[in-house]
MIBATOR-624794 format. One record per residue (C-alpha): residue number from 1; residue in one letter; x, y, z. Coordinates in nm, 3 decimals. Last residue first. Layout:
% residues N
   lumro   pafi        xx        yy        zz
     NUM      A         X         Y         Z
...
***
This chain:
% residues 157
   lumro   pafi        xx        yy        zz
     157      R     1.818    -0.283    -0.347
     156      F     1.639    -0.046    -0.590
     155      I     1.278    -0.085    -0.472
     154      W     1.315    -0.123    -0.095
     153      Y     1.618     0.107    -0.069
     152      H     1.449     0.388    -0.263
     151      W     1.132     0.349    -0.061
     150      L     1.328     0.355     0.267
     149      A     1.510     0.671     0.161
     148      Q     1.178     0.825     0.059
     147      W     1.003     0.730     0.380
     146      E     1.243     0.926     0.603
     145      R     1.030     1.242     0.588
     144      N     0.765     1.118     0.833
     143      M     0.420     0.956     0.858
     142      P     0.478     0.653     1.076
     141      L     0.554     0.330     0.895
     140      N     0.349     0.010     0.886
     139      K     0.550    -0.113     0.583
     138      K     0.240    -0.166     0.368
     137      L     0.069     0.146     0.504
     136      A     0.374     0.364     0.447
     135      F     0.421     0.228     0.096
     134      L     0.057     0.287     0.004
     133      T     0.077     0.646     0.132
     132      K     0.380     0.736    -0.077
     131      V     0.281     0.527    -0.377
     130      N     0.170     0.806    -0.609
     129      I     0.057     0.614    -0.916
     128      H     0.078     0.791    -1.251
     127      S    -0.129     0.685    -1.553
     126      P    -0.073     0.977    -1.794
     125      G     0.228     0.821    -1.968
     124      M     0.581     0.941    -1.913
     123      P     0.819     1.056    -2.185
     122      N     0.697     1.416    -2.166
     121      G     0.756     1.574    -2.505
     120      I     1.055     1.807    -2.504
     119      G     1.024     2.185    -2.527
     118      L     1.300     2.242    -2.271
     117      A     1.088     2.429    -2.016
     116      G     0.786     2.204    -2.071
     115      C     0.989     1.884    -2.042
     114      Q     1.155     2.017    -1.727
     113      R     0.833     2.123    -1.555
     112      Q     0.629     1.813    -1.647
     111      F     0.911     1.572    -1.556
     110      Q     0.961     1.757    -1.226
     109      K     0.586     1.743    -1.151
     108      Q     0.571     1.364    -1.190
     107      D     0.888     1.317    -0.987
     106      Y     0.765     1.546    -0.707
     105      A     0.421     1.384    -0.668
     104      G     0.511     1.137    -0.394
     103      F     0.720     0.822    -0.424
     102      S     0.691     0.731    -0.788
     101      A     0.482     0.501    -0.997
     100      W     0.423     0.441    -1.365
      99      A     0.136     0.293    -1.559
      98      R     0.264     0.175    -1.891
      97      S     0.219     0.282    -2.253
      96      Q     0.413     0.610    -2.247
      95      S     0.701     0.456    -2.057
      94      H     0.759     0.170    -2.299
      93      Y     1.068     0.082    -2.089
      92      D     1.339     0.054    -2.355
      91      R     1.207     0.293    -2.620
      90      K     1.010     0.550    -2.419
      89      L     1.243     0.558    -2.119
      88      I     1.549     0.557    -2.344
      87      N     1.403     0.847    -2.545
      86      C     1.358     1.048    -2.227
      85      A     1.723     0.988    -2.140
      84      E     1.820     1.114    -2.487
      83      K     1.617     1.432    -2.434
      82      F     1.781     1.485    -2.096
      81      P     2.129     1.479    -2.249
      80      I     2.358     1.196    -2.136
      79      A     2.569     1.163    -1.823
      78      Q     2.867     0.930    -1.789
      77      E     3.197     1.119    -1.787
      76      E     3.096     1.479    -1.715
      75      L     2.810     1.372    -1.487
      74      M     3.029     1.137    -1.287
      73      Q     3.302     1.403    -1.263
      72      R     3.051     1.659    -1.137
      71      T     2.961     1.419    -0.857
      70      I     2.644     1.228    -0.769
      69      T     2.652     1.120    -0.403
      68      T     2.286     1.234    -0.383
      67      L     2.274     1.444    -0.067
      66      S     2.642     1.547    -0.042
      65      T     2.654     1.601    -0.419
      64      C     2.352     1.831    -0.397
      63      F     2.516     2.039    -0.123
      62      E     2.834     2.062    -0.329
      61      S     2.620     2.212    -0.604
      60      L     2.565     2.069    -0.952
      59      E     2.508     2.338    -1.209
      58      S     2.183     2.455    -1.360
      57      R     1.969     2.479    -1.673
      56      E     2.106     2.193    -1.883
      55      P     2.197     1.933    -1.621
      54      K     2.347     1.628    -1.791
      53      V     2.153     1.312    -1.703
      52      L     2.274     0.993    -1.535
      51      I     2.046     0.697    -1.605
      50      G     2.027     0.456    -1.313
      49      R     1.922     0.103    -1.388
      48      S     1.682    -0.172    -1.291
      47      D     1.557    -0.388    -1.578
      46      S     1.371    -0.618    -1.341
      45      I     1.177    -0.623    -1.014
      44      D     0.968    -0.928    -0.933
      43      G     0.634    -0.870    -0.762
      42      N     0.481    -1.191    -0.900
      41      Q     0.187    -1.081    -1.114
      40      I     0.240    -0.704    -1.114
      39      D     0.595    -0.730    -1.247
      38      L     0.773    -0.416    -1.128
      37      L     0.998    -0.254    -1.389
      36      C     1.296    -0.039    -1.297
      35      V     1.412     0.320    -1.320
      34      G     1.639     0.558    -1.132
      33      I     1.658     0.874    -1.338
      32      E     1.956     1.086    -1.246
      31      I     2.049     1.450    -1.296
      30      I     1.702     1.601    -1.338
      29      D     1.739     1.978    -1.345
      28      S     1.633     2.231    -1.080
      27      E     1.635     2.583    -1.216
      26      M     1.920     2.832    -1.232
      25      G     1.914     3.199    -1.334
      24      M     1.981     3.335    -0.986
      23      P     2.096     3.063    -0.750
      22      A     1.829     2.814    -0.639
      21      K     1.705     2.884    -0.288
      20      D     1.882     2.746     0.017
      19      E     2.092     2.434     0.055
      18      W     2.085     2.383    -0.318
      17      C     1.939     2.125    -0.553
      16      T     2.004     1.954    -0.883
      15      A     1.770     1.663    -0.939
      14      E     1.749     1.298    -0.841
      13      L     1.453     1.104    -0.973
      12      D     1.300     0.773    -0.866
      11      I     1.080     0.598    -1.122
      10      I     0.901     0.261    -1.109
       9      L     0.739     0.143    -1.434
       8      I     0.453    -0.092    -1.357
       7      K     0.440    -0.425    -1.535
       6      D     0.194    -0.650    -1.718
       5      L    -0.065    -0.378    -1.783
       4      Q     0.062    -0.244    -2.113
       3      K    -0.202    -0.005    -2.243
       2      A    -0.199     0.254    -1.963
       1      M    -0.475     0.513    -1.987
***
């Protein structure tokens, strides 16, 4: 149960991906954590940032770069280890004490998978809000795959 109820932590992950299946021996790794705080009283968004994360179990594909615009050079120069990114979420965003939201269940599952595989405690609290349906209703959108881009734009603009 969330203890800090003043703000909701908004998360949008990017992870390594491939046009087809993952190459042998590779698993999807988080490469960016988009994060901000949503004030539940006034709707203001604050503390917005993107945390680039070094992939530990895979390599960035050209296909992934074309989807995310994240390049190998960006990761080499700016990315931090996943464990350090998790610590930032806990320390700077109080992620284990706040309700958090993401668009769909992918982000929640990706944190669970990657933390489990790397033996790192999940930085996110148990109070997860899947806003996919709420967002579509609020924006009067048809049910389609373009929601995520609209969600990302709406929150991180």
